[in-house]
ChimeraX commands (.cxc) that place a marker at each C-alpha (Angstrom):
marker #1 position -212.72,-62.59,-59.47 radius 0.5
marker #1 position -209.95,-63.01,-56.89 radius 0.5
marker #1 position -207.16,-61.06,-55.36 radius 0.5
marker #1 position -203.72,-62.55,-56.04 radius 0.5
marker #1 position -201.21,-62.46,-53.19 radius 0.5
marker #1 position -198.30,-64.70,-52.11 radius 0.5
marker #1 position -199.46,-68.06,-50.78 radius 0.5
marker #1 position -197.66,-67.71,-47.45 radius 0.5
marker #1 position -198.60,-64.09,-46.70 radius 0.5
marker #1 position -200.43,-64.07,-43.31 radius 0.5
marker #1 position -203.33,-62.19,-44.89 radius 0.5
marker #1 position -203.95,-65.16,-47.20 radius 0.5
marker #1 position -205.30,-67.43,-44.47 radius 0.5
marker #1 position -207.21,-64.62,-42.75 radius 0.5
marker #1 position -209.01,-63.63,-45.94 radius 0.5
marker #1 position -209.74,-67.24,-46.93 radius 0.5
marker #1 position -211.37,-67.78,-43.52 radius 0.5
marker #1 position -213.61,-64.79,-44.30 radius 0.5
marker #1 position -214.63,-66.43,-47.62 radius 0.5
marker #1 position -212.74,-63.80,-49.59 radius 0.5
marker #1 position -211.78,-65.20,-53.00 radius 0.5
marker #1 position -207.99,-65.42,-52.85 radius 0.5
marker #1 position -206.17,-67.07,-55.75 radius 0.5
marker #1 position -202.85,-68.85,-55.36 radius 0.5
marker #1 position -199.88,-67.96,-57.50 radius 0.5
marker #1 position -199.88,-71.18,-59.56 radius 0.5
marker #1 position -203.55,-70.89,-60.50 radius 0.5
marker #1 position -203.14,-67.24,-61.42 radius 0.5
marker #1 position -200.42,-68.14,-63.92 radius 0.5
marker #1 position -202.91,-70.37,-65.76 radius 0.5
marker #1 position -205.47,-67.59,-66.32 radius 0.5
marker #1 position -205.35,-65.87,-69.69 radius 0.5
marker #1 position -205.93,-62.32,-68.44 radius 0.5
marker #1 position -203.81,-59.40,-67.35 radius 0.5
marker #1 position -204.34,-58.73,-63.64 radius 0.5
marker #1 position -204.33,-55.18,-62.37 radius 0.5
marker #1 position -200.98,-54.43,-60.77 radius 0.5
marker #1 position -201.34,-52.48,-57.53 radius 0.5
marker #1 position -198.37,-51.27,-55.49 radius 0.5
marker #1 position -198.98,-50.91,-51.74 radius 0.5
marker #1 position -196.49,-48.66,-49.95 radius 0.5
marker #1 position -197.10,-49.65,-46.34 radius 0.5
marker #1 position -195.84,-47.00,-43.91 radius 0.5
marker #1 position -197.77,-48.25,-40.88 radius 0.5
marker #1 position -195.88,-49.86,-37.99 radius 0.5
marker #1 position -198.17,-52.91,-37.78 radius 0.5
marker #1 position -197.64,-53.91,-41.38 radius 0.5
marker #1 position -199.35,-57.31,-41.30 radius 0.5
marker #1 position -202.50,-55.78,-39.82 radius 0.5
marker #1 position -202.54,-52.94,-42.36 radius 0.5
marker #1 position -201.80,-55.10,-45.39 radius 0.5
marker #1 position -204.63,-57.46,-44.40 radius 0.5
marker #1 position -207.10,-54.58,-44.02 radius 0.5
marker #1 position -206.28,-53.07,-47.41 radius 0.5
marker #1 position -206.17,-56.41,-49.21 radius 0.5
marker #1 position -209.62,-57.09,-47.82 radius 0.5
marker #1 position -210.87,-53.82,-49.37 radius 0.5
marker #1 position -209.29,-54.65,-52.73 radius 0.5
marker #1 position -210.92,-58.08,-52.82 radius 0.5
marker #1 position -214.45,-56.76,-53.46 radius 0.5
marker #1 position -214.15,-56.43,-57.23 radius 0.5
marker #1 position -214.80,-58.73,-60.24 radius 0.5
marker #1 position -211.24,-58.10,-61.42 radius 0.5
marker #1 position -208.06,-59.99,-60.64 radius 0.5
marker #1 position -205.78,-57.74,-58.60 radius 0.5
marker #1 position -202.08,-58.48,-58.11 radius 0.5
marker #1 position -200.55,-56.63,-55.18 radius 0.5
marker #1 position -196.87,-55.83,-54.69 radius 0.5
marker #1 position -195.88,-54.81,-51.15 radius 0.5
marker #1 position -193.39,-51.95,-50.84 radius 0.5
marker #1 position -191.38,-50.73,-47.84 radius 0.5
marker #1 position -189.00,-47.83,-47.40 radius 0.5
marker #1 position -185.29,-48.62,-47.28 radius 0.5
marker #1 position -184.46,-45.44,-45.34 radius 0.5
marker #1 position -186.50,-46.53,-42.30 radius 0.5
marker #1 position -186.29,-49.88,-40.55 radius 0.5
marker #1 position -189.51,-51.17,-38.96 radius 0.5
marker #1 position -189.27,-52.02,-35.27 radius 0.5
marker #1 position -192.70,-53.64,-34.99 radius 0.5
marker #1 position -192.79,-56.06,-37.93 radius 0.5
marker #1 position -190.61,-59.15,-38.08 radius 0.5
marker #1 position -187.57,-58.75,-40.31 radius 0.5
marker #1 position -188.30,-62.16,-41.84 radius 0.5
marker #1 position -191.75,-61.01,-42.94 radius 0.5
marker #1 position -190.34,-57.91,-44.60 radius 0.5
marker #1 position -187.61,-59.86,-46.39 radius 0.5
marker #1 position -190.04,-62.48,-47.66 radius 0.5
marker #1 position -192.91,-60.29,-48.82 radius 0.5
marker #1 position -191.73,-56.70,-49.30 radius 0.5
marker #1 position -189.70,-54.99,-52.01 radius 0.5
marker #1 position -187.75,-51.75,-51.85 radius 0.5
marker #1 position -188.12,-48.88,-54.30 radius 0.5
marker #1 position -184.88,-49.80,-56.08 radius 0.5
marker #1 position -186.33,-53.23,-56.78 radius 0.5
marker #1 position -189.53,-51.99,-58.46 radius 0.5
marker #1 position -188.65,-48.59,-59.90 radius 0.5
marker #1 position -188.21,-50.00,-63.42 radius 0.5
marker #1 position -191.77,-51.39,-63.39 radius 0.5
marker #1 position -195.10,-49.69,-64.05 radius 0.5
marker #1 position -198.33,-50.18,-62.12 radius 0.5
marker #1 position -202.02,-49.62,-62.70 radius 0.5
marker #1 position -202.45,-48.19,-59.22 radius 0.5
marker #1 position -200.60,-47.38,-56.01 radius 0.5
marker #1 position -201.79,-47.03,-52.42 radius 0.5
marker #1 position -199.76,-45.02,-49.89 radius 0.5
marker #1 position -200.84,-45.62,-46.31 radius 0.5
marker #1 position -200.83,-43.39,-43.30 radius 0.5
marker #1 position -198.14,-43.36,-40.60 radius 0.5
marker #1 position -198.24,-42.33,-36.90 radius 0.5
marker #1 position -195.75,-39.47,-37.36 radius 0.5
marker #1 position -198.00,-36.41,-37.56 radius 0.5
marker #1 position -196.07,-34.69,-34.76 radius 0.5
marker #1 position -193.12,-34.37,-37.16 radius 0.5
marker #1 position -192.70,-31.82,-39.93 radius 0.5
marker #1 position -192.50,-33.53,-43.30 radius 0.5
marker #1 position -188.79,-32.78,-43.71 radius 0.5
marker #1 position -188.13,-34.27,-40.26 radius 0.5
marker #1 position -189.39,-37.69,-41.33 radius 0.5
marker #1 position -186.36,-39.90,-41.95 radius 0.5
marker #1 position -187.81,-41.35,-45.16 radius 0.5
marker #1 position -189.27,-38.09,-46.53 radius 0.5
marker #1 position -186.78,-37.81,-49.39 radius 0.5
marker #1 position -187.43,-41.41,-50.38 radius 0.5
marker #1 position -191.18,-40.86,-50.24 radius 0.5
marker #1 position -190.83,-37.80,-52.47 radius 0.5
marker #1 position -188.81,-39.89,-54.93 radius 0.5
marker #1 position -191.59,-42.49,-54.97 radius 0.5
marker #1 position -194.33,-39.87,-55.49 radius 0.5
marker #1 position -192.30,-38.25,-58.27 radius 0.5
marker #1 position -191.72,-41.66,-59.90 radius 0.5
marker #1 position -195.44,-42.38,-59.63 radius 0.5
marker #1 position -196.32,-39.50,-61.94 radius 0.5
marker #1 position -194.99,-41.43,-64.95 radius 0.5
marker #1 position -195.12,-45.00,-63.72 radius 0.5
marker #1 position -198.47,-45.34,-61.93 radius 0.5
marker #1 position -201.83,-44.49,-63.46 radius 0.5
marker #1 position -203.78,-43.65,-60.29 radius 0.5
marker #1 position -202.65,-43.25,-56.66 radius 0.5
marker #1 position -204.75,-43.56,-53.50 radius 0.5
marker #1 position -203.37,-41.75,-50.43 radius 0.5
marker #1 position -204.56,-42.53,-46.88 radius 0.5
marker #1 position -204.50,-40.28,-43.74 radius 0.5
marker #1 position -200.89,-39.09,-43.18 radius 0.5
marker #1 position -200.14,-40.33,-46.68 radius 0.5
marker #1 position -202.90,-38.00,-47.93 radius 0.5
marker #1 position -201.41,-35.09,-45.98 radius 0.5
marker #1 position -197.99,-35.83,-47.45 radius 0.5
marker #1 position -199.35,-36.22,-50.98 radius 0.5
marker #1 position -201.31,-32.98,-50.86 radius 0.5
marker #1 position -198.25,-31.13,-49.61 radius 0.5
marker #1 position -195.87,-32.67,-52.14 radius 0.5
marker #1 position -198.08,-32.31,-55.23 radius 0.5
marker #1 position -199.96,-29.09,-54.45 radius 0.5
marker #1 position -198.28,-27.36,-51.52 radius 0.5
marker #1 position -201.39,-27.87,-49.34 radius 0.5
marker #1 position -200.47,-27.33,-45.69 radius 0.5
marker #1 position -201.69,-29.35,-42.76 radius 0.5
marker #1 position -202.54,-28.11,-39.30 radius 0.5
marker #1 position -201.86,-29.90,-36.03 radius 0.5
marker #1 position -204.99,-30.25,-33.90 radius 0.5
marker #1 position -205.20,-29.44,-30.22 radius 0.5
marker #1 position -205.90,-33.10,-29.58 radius 0.5
marker #1 position -206.31,-36.34,-31.47 radius 0.5
marker #1 position -209.52,-36.78,-33.44 radius 0.5
marker #1 position -210.58,-40.39,-33.12 radius 0.5
marker #1 position -213.88,-42.10,-33.77 radius 0.5
marker #1 position -216.61,-42.75,-36.31 radius 0.5
marker #1 position -218.02,-39.60,-37.89 radius 0.5
marker #1 position -220.90,-38.69,-40.18 radius 0.5
marker #1 position -219.90,-37.48,-43.63 radius 0.5
marker #1 position -221.83,-36.00,-46.51 radius 0.5
marker #1 position -221.15,-36.36,-50.21 radius 0.5
marker #1 position -220.49,-32.97,-51.83 radius 0.5
marker #1 position -220.45,-34.13,-55.46 radius 0.5
marker #1 position -222.76,-37.09,-56.00 radius 0.5
marker #1 position -221.91,-37.27,-59.73 radius 0.5
marker #1 position -218.25,-38.15,-59.20 radius 0.5
marker #1 position -217.60,-41.88,-59.87 radius 0.5
marker #1 position -215.48,-42.39,-56.74 radius 0.5
marker #1 position -218.59,-41.80,-54.58 radius 0.5
marker #1 position -221.05,-43.56,-56.88 radius 0.5
marker #1 position -223.51,-45.55,-54.77 radius 0.5
marker #1 position -222.67,-43.72,-51.53 radius 0.5
marker #1 position -225.50,-42.71,-49.24 radius 0.5
marker #1 position -225.85,-38.96,-48.87 radius 0.5
marker #1 position -224.77,-39.42,-45.25 radius 0.5
marker #1 position -222.28,-42.16,-44.43 radius 0.5
marker #1 position -219.83,-43.07,-41.67 radius 0.5
marker #1 position -216.06,-43.34,-41.71 radius 0.5
marker #1 position -213.32,-43.75,-39.08 radius 0.5
marker #1 position -210.75,-41.07,-38.34 radius 0.5
marker #1 position -207.61,-41.30,-36.24 radius 0.5
marker #1 position -205.42,-38.25,-36.66 radius 0.5
marker #1 position -203.59,-35.43,-34.93 radius 0.5
marker #1 position -203.76,-33.11,-37.96 radius 0.5
marker #1 position -206.15,-31.74,-40.57 radius 0.5
marker #1 position -205.63,-30.46,-44.10 radius 0.5
marker #1 position -206.28,-26.87,-45.18 radius 0.5
marker #1 position -209.70,-26.75,-46.85 radius 0.5
marker #1 position -209.30,-23.18,-48.10 radius 0.5
marker #1 position -206.07,-24.05,-49.91 radius 0.5
marker #1 position -207.69,-27.08,-51.49 radius 0.5
marker #1 position -210.58,-24.97,-52.80 radius 0.5
marker #1 position -208.24,-22.27,-54.10 radius 0.5
marker #1 position -205.91,-24.73,-55.85 radius 0.5
marker #1 position -208.15,-25.07,-58.91 radius 0.5
marker #1 position -206.73,-28.57,-59.43 radius 0.5
marker #1 position -208.58,-30.39,-56.65 radius 0.5
marker #1 position -212.17,-31.16,-55.78 radius 0.5
marker #1 position -213.62,-32.01,-52.36 radius 0.5
marker #1 position -215.99,-34.96,-52.75 radius 0.5
marker #1 position -216.97,-35.70,-49.14 radius 0.5
marker #1 position -216.51,-34.06,-45.74 radius 0.5
marker #1 position -217.58,-34.08,-42.12 radius 0.5
marker #1 position -218.71,-31.17,-39.96 radius 0.5
marker #1 position -216.49,-32.52,-37.19 radius 0.5
marker #1 position -213.68,-34.46,-38.86 radius 0.5
marker #1 position -213.30,-32.07,-41.79 radius 0.5
marker #1 position -212.46,-32.75,-45.43 radius 0.5
marker #1 position -212.53,-36.49,-46.16 radius 0.5
marker #1 position -212.16,-37.34,-49.88 radius 0.5
marker #1 position -210.25,-35.08,-52.29 radius 0.5
marker #1 position -209.61,-35.86,-55.97 radius 0.5
marker #1 position -207.53,-34.19,-58.61 radius 0.5
marker #1 position -209.30,-33.14,-61.79 radius 0.5
marker #1 position -207.70,-35.90,-63.86 radius 0.5
marker #1 position -208.65,-38.80,-61.57 radius 0.5
marker #1 position -204.99,-39.69,-61.11 radius 0.5
marker #1 position -204.71,-38.86,-57.39 radius 0.5
marker #1 position -207.17,-39.45,-54.54 radius 0.5
marker #1 position -206.59,-38.27,-50.98 radius 0.5
marker #1 position -208.62,-39.87,-48.16 radius 0.5
marker #1 position -207.98,-38.33,-44.76 radius 0.5
marker #1 position -209.63,-41.12,-42.74 radius 0.5
marker #1 position -209.33,-44.89,-42.46 radius 0.5
marker #1 position -212.17,-46.61,-44.32 radius 0.5
marker #1 position -210.09,-49.82,-44.26 radius 0.5
marker #1 position -210.09,-50.10,-40.44 radius 0.5
marker #1 position -211.34,-53.32,-38.83 radius 0.5
marker #1 position -214.06,-53.29,-36.17 radius 0.5
marker #1 position -211.62,-53.19,-33.25 radius 0.5
marker #1 position -208.76,-51.12,-34.70 radius 0.5
marker #1 position -209.84,-47.92,-32.92 radius 0.5
marker #1 position -210.24,-49.85,-29.68 radius 0.5
marker #1 position -206.70,-51.19,-29.96 radius 0.5
marker #1 position -205.39,-47.68,-30.67 radius 0.5
marker #1 position -207.33,-46.31,-27.70 radius 0.5
marker #1 position -205.88,-48.93,-25.33 radius 0.5
marker #1 position -202.39,-48.26,-26.70 radius 0.5
marker #1 position -202.80,-44.50,-26.27 radius 0.5
marker #1 position -203.85,-44.98,-22.64 radius 0.5
marker #1 position -200.60,-46.83,-22.00 radius 0.5
marker #1 position -198.57,-44.00,-23.53 radius 0.5
marker #1 position -200.11,-41.08,-21.69 radius 0.5
marker #1 position -203.89,-41.09,-21.85 radius 0.5
marker #1 position -206.56,-40.74,-24.50 radius 0.5
marker #1 position -210.17,-39.76,-24.98 radius 0.5
marker #1 position -212.73,-42.44,-25.80 radius 0.5
marker #1 position -213.22,-42.56,-29.61 radius 0.5
marker #1 position -216.32,-40.59,-30.62 radius 0.5
marker #1 position -219.47,-42.46,-31.68 radius 0.5
marker #1 position -217.65,-45.78,-31.42 radius 0.5
marker #1 position -218.52,-47.64,-28.21 radius 0.5
marker #1 position -222.29,-47.73,-27.53 radius 0.5
marker #1 position -222.98,-45.13,-24.83 radius 0.5
marker #1 position -219.18,-44.68,-24.58 radius 0.5
marker #1 position -219.06,-47.94,-22.65 radius 0.5
marker #1 position -215.70,-49.50,-23.47 radius 0.5
marker #1 position -217.00,-52.90,-22.34 radius 0.5
marker #1 position -219.50,-52.97,-25.21 radius 0.5
marker #1 position -218.67,-54.00,-28.75 radius 0.5
marker #1 position -218.66,-51.21,-31.37 radius 0.5
marker #1 position -221.12,-51.23,-34.25 radius 0.5
marker #1 position -219.51,-51.86,-37.66 radius 0.5
marker #1 position -221.31,-49.07,-39.55 radius 0.5
marker #1 position -218.59,-48.04,-42.03 radius 0.5
marker #1 position -217.70,-51.37,-43.67 radius 0.5
marker #1 position -219.92,-51.14,-46.77 radius 0.5
marker #1 position -218.72,-47.60,-47.51 radius 0.5
marker #1 position -215.11,-48.77,-47.29 radius 0.5
marker #1 position -215.64,-51.59,-49.77 radius 0.5
marker #1 position -217.47,-49.26,-52.14 radius 0.5
marker #1 position -214.77,-46.58,-52.00 radius 0.5
marker #1 position -212.01,-49.00,-52.98 radius 0.5
marker #1 position -214.06,-50.85,-55.61 radius 0.5
marker #1 position -215.06,-47.53,-57.23 radius 0.5
marker #1 position -211.41,-46.50,-57.37 radius 0.5
marker #1 position -210.34,-49.83,-58.84 radius 0.5
marker #1 position -213.17,-49.90,-61.39 radius 0.5
marker #1 position -213.53,-46.32,-62.59 radius 0.5
marker #1 position -210.02,-44.93,-62.19 radius 0.5
marker #1 position -207.72,-47.92,-62.54 radius 0.5
marker #1 position -209.31,-50.67,-64.63 radius 0.5
marker #1 position -211.28,-48.48,-67.05 radius 0.5
marker #1 position -208.50,-45.94,-67.66 radius 0.5
marker #1 position -205.13,-47.65,-67.41 radius 0.5
marker #1 position -203.63,-48.64,-70.77 radius 0.5
marker #1 position -203.62,-52.41,-71.33 radius 0.5
marker #1 position -199.93,-52.02,-72.15 radius 0.5
marker #1 position -198.47,-50.65,-68.92 radius 0.5
marker #1 position -195.44,-49.35,-70.79 radius 0.5
marker #1 position -197.70,-46.65,-72.23 radius 0.5
marker #1 position -198.27,-45.07,-68.82 radius 0.5
marker #1 position -196.59,-41.68,-68.78 radius 0.5
marker #1 position -196.51,-41.39,-72.57 radius 0.5
marker #1 position -198.48,-38.37,-73.82 radius 0.5
marker link #1:1,2 radius 0.2
marker link #1:2,3 radius 0.2
marker link #1:3,4 radius 0.2
marker link #1:4,5 radius 0.2
marker link #1:5,6 radius 0.2
marker link #1:6,7 radius 0.2
marker link #1:7,8 radius 0.2
marker link #1:8,9 radius 0.2
marker link #1:9,10 radius 0.2
marker link #1:10,11 radius 0.2
marker link #1:11,12 radius 0.2
marker link #1:12,13 radius 0.2
marker link #1:13,14 radius 0.2
marker link #1:14,15 radius 0.2
marker link #1:15,16 radius 0.2
marker link #1:16,17 radius 0.2
marker link #1:17,18 radius 0.2
marker link #1:18,19 radius 0.2
marker link #1:19,20 radius 0.2
marker link #1:20,21 radius 0.2
marker link #1:21,22 radius 0.2
marker link #1:22,23 radius 0.2
marker link #1:23,24 radius 0.2
marker link #1:24,25 radius 0.2
marker link #1:25,26 radius 0.2
marker link #1:26,27 radius 0.2
marker link #1:27,28 radius 0.2
marker link #1:28,29 radius 0.2
marker link #1:29,30 radius 0.2
marker link #1:30,31 radius 0.2
marker link #1:31,32 radius 0.2
marker link #1:32,33 radius 0.2
marker link #1:33,34 radius 0.2
marker link #1:34,35 radius 0.2
marker link #1:35,36 radius 0.2
marker link #1:36,37 radius 0.2
marker link #1:37,38 radius 0.2
marker link #1:38,39 radius 0.2
marker link #1:39,40 radius 0.2
marker link #1:40,41 radius 0.2
marker link #1:41,42 radius 0.2
marker link #1:42,43 radius 0.2
marker link #1:43,44 radius 0.2
marker link #1:44,45 radius 0.2
marker link #1:45,46 radius 0.2
marker link #1:46,47 radius 0.2
marker link #1:47,48 radius 0.2
marker link #1:48,49 radius 0.2
marker link #1:49,50 radius 0.2
marker link #1:50,51 radius 0.2
marker link #1:51,52 radius 0.2
marker link #1:52,53 radius 0.2
marker link #1:53,54 radius 0.2
marker link #1:54,55 radius 0.2
marker link #1:55,56 radius 0.2
marker link #1:56,57 radius 0.2
marker link #1:57,58 radius 0.2
marker link #1:58,59 radius 0.2
marker link #1:59,60 radius 0.2
marker link #1:60,61 radius 0.2
marker link #1:61,62 radius 0.2
marker link #1:62,63 radius 0.2
marker link #1:63,64 radius 0.2
marker link #1:64,65 radius 0.2
marker link #1:65,66 radius 0.2
marker link #1:66,67 radius 0.2
marker link #1:67,68 radius 0.2
marker link #1:68,69 radius 0.2
marker link #1:69,70 radius 0.2
marker link #1:70,71 radius 0.2
marker link #1:71,72 radius 0.2
marker link #1:72,73 radius 0.2
marker link #1:73,74 radius 0.2
marker link #1:74,75 radius 0.2
marker link #1:75,76 radius 0.2
marker link #1:76,77 radius 0.2
marker link #1:77,78 radius 0.2
marker link #1:78,79 radius 0.2
marker link #1:79,80 radius 0.2
marker link #1:80,81 radius 0.2
marker link #1:81,82 radius 0.2
marker link #1:82,83 radius 0.2
marker link #1:83,84 radius 0.2
marker link #1:84,85 radius 0.2
marker link #1:85,86 radius 0.2
marker link #1:86,87 radius 0.2
marker link #1:87,88 radius 0.2
marker link #1:88,89 radius 0.2
marker link #1:89,90 radius 0.2
marker link #1:90,91 radius 0.2
marker link #1:91,92 radius 0.2
marker link #1:92,93 radius 0.2
marker link #1:93,94 radius 0.2
marker link #1:94,95 radius 0.2
marker link #1:95,96 radius 0.2
marker link #1:96,97 radius 0.2
marker link #1:97,98 radius 0.2
marker link #1:98,99 radius 0.2
marker link #1:99,100 radius 0.2
marker link #1:100,101 radius 0.2
marker link #1:101,102 radius 0.2
marker link #1:102,103 radius 0.2
marker link #1:103,104 radius 0.2
marker link #1:104,105 radius 0.2
marker link #1:105,106 radius 0.2
marker link #1:106,107 radius 0.2
marker link #1:107,108 radius 0.2
marker link #1:108,109 radius 0.2
marker link #1:109,110 radius 0.2
marker link #1:110,111 radius 0.2
marker link #1:111,112 radius 0.2
marker link #1:112,113 radius 0.2
marker link #1:113,114 radius 0.2
marker link #1:114,115 radius 0.2
marker link #1:115,116 radius 0.2
marker link #1:116,117 radius 0.2
marker link #1:117,118 radius 0.2
marker link #1:118,119 radius 0.2
marker link #1:119,120 radius 0.2
marker link #1:120,121 radius 0.2
marker link #1:121,122 radius 0.2
marker link #1:122,123 radius 0.2
marker link #1:123,124 radius 0.2
marker link #1:124,125 radius 0.2
marker link #1:125,126 radius 0.2
marker link #1:126,127 radius 0.2
marker link #1:127,128 radius 0.2
marker link #1:128,129 radius 0.2
marker link #1:129,130 radius 0.2
marker link #1:130,131 radius 0.2
marker link #1:131,132 radius 0.2
marker link #1:132,133 radius 0.2
marker link #1:133,134 radius 0.2
marker link #1:134,135 radius 0.2
marker link #1:135,136 radius 0.2
marker link #1:136,137 radius 0.2
marker link #1:137,138 radius 0.2
marker link #1:138,139 radius 0.2
marker link #1:139,140 radius 0.2
marker link #1:140,141 radius 0.2
marker link #1:141,142 radius 0.2
marker link #1:142,143 radius 0.2
marker link #1:143,144 radius 0.2
marker link #1:144,145 radius 0.2
marker link #1:145,146 radius 0.2
marker link #1:146,147 radius 0.2
marker link #1:147,148 radius 0.2
marker link #1:148,149 radius 0.2
marker link #1:149,150 radius 0.2
marker link #1:150,151 radius 0.2
marker link #1:151,152 radius 0.2
marker link #1:152,153 radius 0.2
marker link #1:153,154 radius 0.2
marker link #1:154,155 radius 0.2
marker link #1:155,156 radius 0.2
marker link #1:156,157 radius 0.2
marker link #1:157,158 radius 0.2
marker link #1:158,159 radius 0.2
marker link #1:159,160 radius 0.2
marker link #1:160,161 radius 0.2
marker link #1:161,162 radius 0.2
marker link #1:162,163 radius 0.2
marker link #1:163,164 radius 0.2
marker link #1:164,165 radius 0.2
marker link #1:165,166 radius 0.2
marker link #1:166,167 radius 0.2
marker link #1:167,168 radius 0.2
marker link #1:168,169 radius 0.2
marker link #1:169,170 radius 0.2
marker link #1:170,171 radius 0.2
marker link #1:171,172 radius 0.2
marker link #1:172,173 radius 0.2
marker link #1:173,174 radius 0.2
marker link #1:174,175 radius 0.2
marker link #1:175,176 radius 0.2
marker link #1:176,177 radius 0.2
marker link #1:177,178 radius 0.2
marker link #1:178,179 radius 0.2
marker link #1:179,180 radius 0.2
marker link #1:180,181 radius 0.2
marker link #1:181,182 radius 0.2
marker link #1:182,183 radius 0.2
marker link #1:183,184 radius 0.2
marker link #1:184,185 radius 0.2
marker link #1:185,186 radius 0.2
marker link #1:186,187 radius 0.2
marker link #1:187,188 radius 0.2
marker link #1:188,189 radius 0.2
marker link #1:189,190 radius 0.2
marker link #1:190,191 radius 0.2
marker link #1:191,192 radius 0.2
marker link #1:192,193 radius 0.2
marker link #1:193,194 radius 0.2
marker link #1:194,195 radius 0.2
marker link #1:195,196 radius 0.2
marker link #1:196,197 radius 0.2
marker link #1:197,198 radius 0.2
marker link #1:198,199 radius 0.2
marker link #1:199,200 radius 0.2
marker link #1:200,201 radius 0.2
marker link #1:201,202 radius 0.2
marker link #1:202,203 radius 0.2
marker link #1:203,204 radius 0.2
marker link #1:204,205 radius 0.2
marker link #1:205,206 radius 0.2
marker link #1:206,207 radius 0.2
marker link #1:207,208 radius 0.2
marker link #1:208,209 radius 0.2
marker link #1:209,210 radius 0.2
marker link #1:210,211 radius 0.2
marker link #1:211,212 radius 0.2
marker link #1:212,213 radius 0.2
marker link #1:213,214 radius 0.2
marker link #1:214,215 radius 0.2
marker link #1:215,216 radius 0.2
marker link #1:216,217 radius 0.2
marker link #1:217,218 radius 0.2
marker link #1:218,219 radius 0.2
marker link #1:219,220 radius 0.2
marker link #1:220,221 radius 0.2
marker link #1:221,222 radius 0.2
marker link #1:222,223 radius 0.2
marker link #1:223,224 radius 0.2
marker link #1:224,225 radius 0.2
marker link #1:225,226 radius 0.2
marker link #1:226,227 radius 0.2
marker link #1:227,228 radius 0.2
marker link #1:228,229 radius 0.2
marker link #1:229,230 radius 0.2
marker link #1:230,231 radius 0.2
marker link #1:231,232 radius 0.2
marker link #1:232,233 radius 0.2
marker link #1:233,234 radius 0.2
marker link #1:234,235 radius 0.2
marker link #1:235,236 radius 0.2
marker link #1:236,237 radius 0.2
marker link #1:237,238 radius 0.2
marker link #1:238,239 radius 0.2
marker link #1:239,240 radius 0.2
marker link #1:240,241 radius 0.2
marker link #1:241,242 radius 0.2
marker link #1:242,243 radius 0.2
marker link #1:243,244 radius 0.2
marker link #1:244,245 radius 0.2
marker link #1:245,246 radius 0.2
marker link #1:246,247 radius 0.2
marker link #1:247,248 radius 0.2
marker link #1:248,249 radius 0.2
marker link #1:249,250 radius 0.2
marker link #1:250,251 radius 0.2
marker link #1:251,252 radius 0.2
marker link #1:252,253 radius 0.2
marker link #1:253,254 radius 0.2
marker link #1:254,255 radius 0.2
marker link #1:255,256 radius 0.2
marker link #1:256,257 radius 0.2
marker link #1:257,258 radius 0.2
marker link #1:258,259 radius 0.2
marker link #1:259,260 radius 0.2
marker link #1:260,261 radius 0.2
marker link #1:261,262 radius 0.2
marker link #1:262,263 radius 0.2
marker link #1:263,264 radius 0.2
marker link #1:264,265 radius 0.2
marker link #1:265,266 radius 0.2
marker link #1:266,267 radius 0.2
marker link #1:267,268 radius 0.2
marker link #1:268,269 radius 0.2
marker link #1:269,270 radius 0.2
marker link #1:270,271 radius 0.2
marker link #1:271,272 radius 0.2
marker link #1:272,273 radius 0.2
marker link #1:273,274 radius 0.2
marker link #1:274,275 radius 0.2
marker link #1:275,276 radius 0.2
marker link #1:276,277 radius 0.2
marker link #1:277,278 radius 0.2
marker link #1:278,279 radius 0.2
marker link #1:279,280 radius 0.2
marker link #1:280,281 radius 0.2
marker link #1:281,282 radius 0.2
marker link #1:282,283 radius 0.2
marker link #1:283,284 radius 0.2
marker link #1:284,285 radius 0.2
marker link #1:285,286 radius 0.2
marker link #1:286,287 radius 0.2
marker link #1:287,288 radius 0.2
marker link #1:288,289 radius 0.2
marker link #1:289,290 radius 0.2
marker link #1:290,291 radius 0.2
marker link #1:291,292 radius 0.2
marker link #1:292,293 radius 0.2
marker link #1:293,294 radius 0.2
marker link #1:294,295 radius 0.2
marker link #1:295,296 radius 0.2
marker link #1:296,297 radius 0.2
marker link #1:297,298 radius 0.2
marker link #1:298,299 radius 0.2
marker link #1:299,300 radius 0.2
marker link #1:300,301 radius 0.2
marker link #1:301,302 radius 0.2
marker link #1:302,303 radius 0.2
marker link #1:303,304 radius 0.2
marker link #1:304,305 radius 0.2
marker link #1:305,306 radius 0.2
view
């Protein structure tokens, strides 16, 4: 089954060229099913690139997925065309009276700031609070995961001495949990971060479970006990060359180390090996299947009703 997105969204053509099954709006209206409604709060500066990456991950499911793009109103993007944001994105005020099967909150390159220094922190807290009664399951990515763990559970983050960037080995720590069903015992995932989350606080919380981690990159997948919140500290949605583009950008802004285990023999002239793609698809499809589709009430109005 397809993913339903606006016909003129740039990701539409990109995904069609990759043979991803994308359905147009008119055809979707003719299908006698209820699509899953997913809200994507995109906090990344390159919004078109990020929305395409995540839509690609959501496409690998037999279910029809309808995605609503959300932006903050308290922060104006400097790197995405205003026309694109006006045409395809909603603000919180425009969607807060709706309910959604799932929500994804992306990362953001603002780890050098304390949470309360972020100019949209109050708005983000309002969205996370709203999500408790209006979204069945939420998927937090990188800085979004750090923010979600802090907001919901008071889990602190720690700034690293330097940026951790590269492709790292991870191990599954609970192979019976549905979100990691089908994962290899050892798998690869990208990381690009200046901060880590506090593992000891996560363990002590009693409300969270660590499902996968890396000896180098640290805790990777955390779930709450109810399956309503998932925190992923890396970037399983990244394209093949995303880390390369970040590396070249970081060089221009003051230097950077070559991403670990990314370029063969650390030779930046060689193409990286795409060894995390299948894990990324599986992570998102497991979330959609086991924690959104199979658990959300058919009547979305019943979300938040005990």
